[in-house]
C-alpha positions in Angstrom: -21.9 -42.2 41.7 -18.3 -41.4 40.8 -18.3 -44.4 38.6 -21.4 -43.3 36.7 -20.2 -39.7 36.1 -16.8 -41.1 34.9 -18.6 -43.4 32.5 -20.8 -40.6 31.2 -17.7 -38.5 30.7 -15.9 -41.2 28.7 -19.0 -41.7 26.5 -19.1 -38.0 25.8 -15.4 -37.9 24.9 -15.8 -40.9 22.6 -18.8 -39.4 20.9 -17.1 -36.0 20.4 -13.9 -37.5 19.0 -15.8 -39.9 16.8 -17.7 -37.0 15.1 -14.4 -35.3 14.1 -13.2 -37.9 11.6 -10.2 -36.9 9.6 -10.8 -36.5 5.9 -8.3 -38.2 3.6 -7.9 -34.9 1.7 -7.2 -32.8 4.8 -3.4 -33.1 4.5 -3.7 -32.3 0.8 -5.8 -29.2 1.6 -3.4 -28.0 4.2 -0.4 -28.5 1.8 -2.3 -26.6 -0.9 -3.1 -23.8 1.6 0.5 -23.5 2.7 1.8 -23.5 -0.9 -0.8 -21.0 -2.0 0.1 -18.7 0.9 3.8 -18.9 0.2 3.1 -18.0 -3.5 1.0 -15.0 -2.5 3.7 -13.8 -0.1 6.3 -14.2 -2.8 4.2 -12.2 -5.2 3.8 -9.5 -2.6 7.6 -9.1 -2.6 7.3 -7.8 -6.1 9.5 -7.9 -9.1 12.8 -6.1 -9.3 12.3 -2.7 -11.1 15.1 -3.5 -13.6 13.2 -1.8 -16.5 12.7 1.4 -14.5 16.4 1.4 -13.6 17.4 0.9 -17.2 15.2 3.9 -18.2 16.6 6.0 -15.4 20.2 5.2 -16.4 19.4 6.1 -20.0 17.9 9.5 -18.9 20.8 10.2 -16.6 23.3 9.5 -19.4 21.2 11.7 -21.8 21.2 14.5 -19.2 25.0 14.3 -18.8 25.4 14.4 -22.6 23.2 17.5 -22.8 25.5 19.3 -20.4 23.4 19.0 -17.2 26.5 18.8 -15.0 27.4 22.3 -16.1 24.0 23.9 -16.4 22.1 22.1 -13.6 24.7 20.7 -11.3 22.3 20.4 -8.2 19.6 18.5 -10.1 22.2 16.3 -11.8 23.9 15.4 -8.5 20.5 14.6 -7.0 19.6 12.3 -9.9 23.0 10.5 -9.7 22.8 10.1 -5.9 19.2 8.7 -6.1 20.2 6.3 -8.9 23.0 5.0 -6.7 20.6 4.6 -3.7 18.1 2.8 -6.0 20.8 0.4 -7.1 21.6 -0.3 -3.4 17.9 -0.8 -2.6 17.7 -3.2 -5.6 20.7 -5.2 -4.3 19.0 -5.3 -0.8 15.8 -6.6 -2.5 13.8 -3.6 -1.3 12.1 -3.3 -4.7 9.5 -0.8 -3.7 12.2 1.6 -2.5 14.4 0.9 -5.5 11.5 1.8 -7.8 10.6 5.0 -5.9 14.2 6.2 -5.9 14.7 5.3 -9.6 11.6 7.2 -10.6 12.7 10.3 -8.6 16.2 10.0 -10.2 14.6 9.9 -13.6 12.6 13.0 -13.1 15.6 14.9 -11.5 17.6 13.9 -14.6 14.8 15.1 -16.9 14.7 18.5 -15.1 18.5 18.7 -15.3 18.4 18.0 -19.0 15.8 20.6 -19.6 17.7 23.2 -17.6 20.8 22.3 -19.7 18.9 22.8 -22.9 17.5 26.1 -21.7 21.0 27.2 -20.6 22.5 26.3 -24.0 19.7 28.1 -25.7 20.2 31.2 -23.5 23.9 31.1 -24.3 23.2 30.9 -28.0 20.8 33.8 -27.7 23.4 35.9 -25.9 26.0 35.0 -28.6 23.6 36.0 -31.3 22.9 39.4 -29.6 26.7 39.9 -29.3 27.2 39.1 -33.0 24.5 41.5 -34.0 26.1 44.3 -31.8 29.5 43.6 -33.4 28.0 43.8 -36.9 26.3 47.1 -36.1 29.5 48.6 -34.8 31.4 47.3 -37.8 28.7 48.8 -40.1 29.0 52.2 -38.3 32.8 52.2 -38.6 32.7 51.4 -42.3 30.1 54.1 -42.9 32.4 56.8 -41.4 
């Protein structure tokens, strides 16, 4: 009886293993799957946001030229700090963080530049009012 069940068990094993024949393309399929997966994962890492960083640097430089360090020191400092952090994140290959920081730095610099432009316009307006006052006083003196 033991012999008969053992023979039946061996027959079952042979039958089951015989049914799972290995396809000649199985290795190729696995290699393609592994290669495809690695490409997808590499694509998920993203591309370095070098274009965004270039735009941000340009906007920061433009804000500095507009006088943002004088008229909007807080916003300008924030933009410069975020730009430095974005460059560090880029170096560390944390592209998503680098892009986020670069975008924030860009908008901080744009705000700083607008504040600088507004500050300059306000100063020009005050100078114009002062000039008008001086002309009035001079006109009153010459009339006397």
